[in-house]
N, C-alpha and C positions, 0 to 999 in steps of 0.2 A: 546078374549077380542077387544076393539078399541085401535087402535096404531097412534101415534104421525111421529115415526119412519118409520112404513114398511119396509121388510125384505131386500129390498135393501140397503136403508139408513142403518139401522143397522150392515150390512154385509159388509158398505165402512168404518162405524166409526167406527169396531174393528179393523178391517185391517189398518186402518191408525193412531190409537192409538197403534199401538201393532208393524208398523214400525219406528214410528218418532223414532231422534233421538236429538229433540230441549228441551231444557231445560223447556219451556213452551205447552201446550197443550190446546187454548183457544177453549171451545166451545160453539158458541152459534145459543141461539133460538133466535124464533119471542117472547115466551110464557115467563112464567115466571118459574124458577125453584124451586119452594117449593114442598113439600108431603105432601098437607095440601087436603085430599078425599073431591071429589065433584062431580060436574055432570057437570061444564061446561067442556068448551073445550081452554077457555084460558091459562094453564097453567099446572105443571106436574103433579100435584094433580090427574088429572084423568085419567092420566094413570103412575098410582104409580105401576104396573109390570111393566115398564119399568123403569122407574126412577130407580127403586131397581135394576135391571139389569143392571144398568149404573154403577150403587156404584159397586155391586158385580163384573162385570167384570174388572173396575180400581180396588179393590184392590185385588184381588185373583192376578190380572197380576203386583200386584207392578208397576203399571203408575205412577208416580212422574210429579207435576208441570201442573196437570189439574185448570184452571181458568173457571170459570161459565159466563157466560151473556146472560141476557134474558130479554127481557119487550120489 
């Protein structure tokens, strides 16, 4: 499957989120945070499997204070 993050960035993101004690965690990305499935490469909808994995990881680990910025 195509990937937006790649293995190294995904590992970095997970470690950073788990280690953070900040009240808010800002996840900024140059593409739009949406779940509209398509074949374009300018939004998370193209990489729905990764978006779902991020959401699942945050939920399962009960990580509070996530703020998403994209565009």
